[in-house]
C-alpha positions as CSV (number, residue, x, y, z in Angstrom):
1,M,15.1,-33.5,16.7
2,P,17.2,-35.4,14.8
3,E,15.0,-34.8,11.7
4,E,14.9,-31.4,11.9
5,G,16.5,-29.2,8.9
6,I,16.1,-26.3,6.3
7,V,15.4,-26.1,2.7
8,D,16.5,-24.3,-0.1
9,Y,13.1,-22.4,-0.8
10,Q,13.7,-21.3,-4.4
11,Q,14.2,-25.1,-5.1
12,V,11.1,-26.0,-3.1
13,M,9.0,-23.6,-5.3
14,E,10.6,-24.6,-8.2
15,A,9.8,-28.2,-7.8
16,L,5.8,-27.1,-6.5
17,A,6.0,-25.0,-10.1
18,K,6.9,-28.6,-11.9
19,N,4.3,-30.7,-10.1
20,I,1.5,-28.0,-11.0
21,M,2.5,-28.2,-14.7
22,N,2.8,-32.1,-15.0
23,A,-1.0,-32.0,-13.4
24,G,-2.0,-30.1,-15.8
25,G,-2.1,-26.7,-14.2
26,E,-1.1,-23.2,-15.1
27,I,1.2,-20.4,-13.4
28,L,0.6,-16.9,-14.8
29,T,2.7,-14.4,-13.7
30,G,2.8,-10.7,-14.4
31,N,-0.8,-10.6,-14.8
32,Q,-2.7,-8.4,-12.4
33,I,-6.1,-9.6,-10.8
34,T,-8.5,-6.7,-11.4
35,G,-11.9,-8.3,-10.2
36,I,-14.2,-11.2,-9.5
37,K,-17.4,-12.2,-10.4
38,Q,-19.7,-15.0,-10.0
39,S,-21.3,-16.9,-13.1
40,N,-24.6,-18.2,-14.0
41,D,-23.4,-21.7,-13.0
42,N,-22.3,-20.7,-9.4
43,Q,-18.6,-20.7,-10.9
44,L,-16.2,-17.8,-10.0
45,V,-14.8,-15.7,-12.7
46,L,-11.5,-14.2,-12.1
47,Q,-10.5,-11.1,-14.2
48,S,-7.1,-10.3,-15.2
49,E,-5.3,-8.1,-17.2
50,K,-4.7,-10.6,-20.0
51,S,-8.0,-12.9,-19.5
52,E,-10.9,-14.1,-17.8
53,K,-10.9,-17.8,-16.2
54,A,-13.6,-19.7,-14.3
55,F,-13.1,-21.5,-11.1
56,D,-15.1,-23.4,-8.6
57,L,-12.9,-22.2,-5.7
58,V,-10.8,-19.4,-5.5
59,I,-7.9,-19.3,-2.6
60,N,-6.5,-15.8,-1.8
61,C,-3.0,-16.1,-0.7
62,T,-1.6,-12.9,-1.4
63,G,0.9,-12.7,1.4
64,L,1.3,-8.6,2.6
65,F,-1.6,-7.6,0.7
66,T,-4.1,-10.3,1.4
67,D,-6.6,-7.8,3.3
68,R,-6.6,-5.4,0.3
69,V,-7.3,-8.1,-2.3
70,Y,-9.9,-9.4,-0.3
71,R,-11.6,-5.9,-0.1
72,Q,-10.8,-5.4,-3.9
73,L,-12.6,-8.6,-4.8
74,T,-15.4,-8.6,-2.5
75,S,-16.4,-4.9,-2.1
76,K,-16.2,-6.1,1.9
77,P,-14.2,-4.8,4.7
78,S,-11.5,-7.6,5.5
79,P,-12.2,-9.4,8.8
80,I,-8.4,-8.8,9.6
81,K,-5.8,-6.3,8.6
82,I,-2.4,-7.3,7.4
83,V,0.5,-5.7,9.8
84,P,4.0,-6.0,8.1
85,F,6.9,-6.8,10.8
86,R,10.4,-7.1,9.4
87,G,13.0,-9.4,10.7
88,E,16.4,-8.7,10.0
89,Y,19.3,-11.2,10.5
90,M,23.0,-11.0,11.3
91,H,25.9,-13.4,10.1
92,I,28.4,-15.0,11.8
93,A,31.8,-14.6,10.7
94,E,33.5,-17.2,8.4
95,K,36.2,-17.7,11.6
96,Y,33.6,-18.2,13.9
97,K,30.9,-20.5,12.1
98,S,32.2,-23.3,13.9
99,I,30.2,-22.3,16.9
100,V,27.0,-23.3,15.0
101,N,26.6,-26.7,13.7
102,H,23.0,-27.4,14.0
103,L,19.7,-25.5,14.0
104,I,19.4,-23.9,17.7
105,Y,15.9,-22.2,18.6
106,P,14.5,-20.9,21.8
107,V,11.3,-22.3,23.5
108,P,8.4,-20.3,21.9
109,D,6.5,-18.0,24.0
110,P,2.8,-18.5,23.4
111,S,2.1,-14.9,24.5
112,F,3.6,-13.7,21.1
113,P,3.4,-14.2,17.7
114,F,7.1,-14.3,17.0
115,L,9.3,-17.0,17.5
116,G,12.4,-15.1,19.1
117,V,16.2,-14.8,17.8
118,H,17.6,-18.3,16.7
119,F,20.7,-19.5,15.2
120,T,20.6,-21.2,11.6
121,R,23.0,-23.5,9.6
122,M,22.4,-22.3,6.0
123,I,22.0,-24.6,3.4
124,H,24.8,-23.5,1.4
125,G,27.0,-23.7,4.5
126,G,26.8,-19.7,6.3
127,R,25.3,-19.4,10.1
128,E,23.1,-16.7,10.7
129,V,21.3,-15.5,13.8
130,G,17.7,-13.5,14.1
131,P,15.5,-12.3,13.3
132,N,13.7,-9.6,15.5
133,A,10.4,-8.2,14.5
134,V,10.4,-4.6,13.8
135,L,6.9,-3.1,12.8
136,A,7.3,-2.1,9.3
137,L,6.6,1.2,7.7
138,K,6.0,0.1,4.3
139,R,4.2,-3.3,3.5
140,E,7.3,-4.0,1.6
141,G,9.8,-2.2,3.7
142,Y,12.7,-4.7,4.0
143,K,15.1,-1.9,5.1
144,N,14.5,0.3,8.3
145,T,14.5,3.2,5.8
146,D,11.7,2.0,3.5
147,F,8.5,4.0,4.2
148,S,4.9,4.6,3.0
149,L,2.7,7.2,4.6
150,N,-0.3,5.0,3.6
151,D,0.9,2.0,4.7
152,A,2.1,3.4,8.1
153,V,-0.9,5.5,8.9
154,E,-3.1,2.4,8.3
155,S,-1.1,0.0,10.8
156,L,-0.5,2.9,13.4
157,T,-4.3,3.8,13.7
158,Y,-5.6,0.1,13.4
159,R,-7.2,-0.9,16.6
160,G,-5.8,-4.4,16.3
161,F,-2.3,-3.5,16.6
162,L,-2.9,-0.4,19.2
163,N,-4.3,-3.3,21.5
164,F,-1.2,-5.5,20.3
165,F,0.9,-2.6,21.5
166,R,-0.7,-1.8,24.6
167,K,-0.4,-5.1,25.8
168,N,3.2,-5.8,24.7
169,T,4.8,-2.3,24.9
170,S,8.3,-3.6,26.5
171,F,8.4,-6.5,23.9
172,A,7.6,-4.1,21.3
173,L,10.3,-1.3,22.3
174,G,13.1,-3.9,22.7
175,E,12.5,-5.4,19.5
176,F,12.8,-1.7,17.8
177,W,15.9,-1.4,20.1
178,S,17.7,-4.4,18.7
179,S,17.2,-3.0,15.2
180,L,19.0,0.1,16.1
181,S,21.7,-1.4,18.0
182,S,23.8,-4.2,17.1
183,K,24.9,-4.9,20.9
184,A,21.2,-5.1,21.9
185,F,20.7,-7.7,18.9
186,V,23.7,-9.7,20.1
187,N,22.3,-9.7,23.8
188,K,19.4,-11.7,22.8
189,A,21.6,-14.1,20.7
190,K,23.7,-14.6,24.2
191,K,20.3,-16.2,26.0
192,L,21.1,-19.0,23.3
193,I,24.7,-19.0,23.3
194,P,26.1,-17.2,26.1
195,D,29.9,-17.5,24.5
196,V,29.1,-15.4,21.4
197,E,30.3,-11.4,21.2
198,E,29.5,-8.2,19.1
199,N,32.8,-9.0,17.0
200,M,31.8,-12.6,15.8
201,F,29.2,-11.2,13.9
202,E,29.2,-9.6,10.4
203,K,27.0,-6.6,9.2
204,R,23.4,-6.7,9.2
205,G,22.7,-9.3,6.6
206,T,19.0,-10.4,5.1
207,S,15.5,-9.5,6.0
208,G,12.2,-10.5,5.3
209,V,8.9,-9.3,6.2
210,R,6.0,-11.1,8.1
211,A,2.5,-10.6,6.7
212,Q,0.9,-10.5,10.4
213,A,-2.4,-11.0,10.2
214,I,-4.3,-9.2,13.2
215,S,-7.9,-9.4,13.9
216,P,-9.8,-5.7,15.9
């Protein structure tokens, strides 16, 4: 679509923060939430390390720790589990950047919660391809060497994840293999641009962790 594009997400957040401040809001960082209670006038009092504040409505958008924060604040089991999936990217070498001048996306498959490998023209001029979708063995596992025994056991024994894996075993193993093999990764990219070759890509680039909410 002609209006398709990307943004500098840091600048988006800076603009959002400015709007919040201009509207009389506050942004408190480095201030861990420790609890929540209901006041006599039915407001929710959010307790933190530094203060207590009353609100009509509290929205929990804590990403990779949403389920744990929910359980911490309500003392109830979360209706969903956050299962972290790492998405890894590769950068196209400078001399081959011209093969990508727009955003190139696959048609989404509604059977999977992931979009699949795609090509992106970055905001500062670079080009990247990705991501795959690999189970991260740590909530903040941005590298394939990151590991937390507690996080890994929690994901691997969760009924919702086991159901997903059973129904999508070949897909899941294919994503894992593309994390280990650059050739397998590039073969996925070839489905969109058949002319790309492994030598056109630099080493692994950035990665991100998706906070995938999965029900039982």
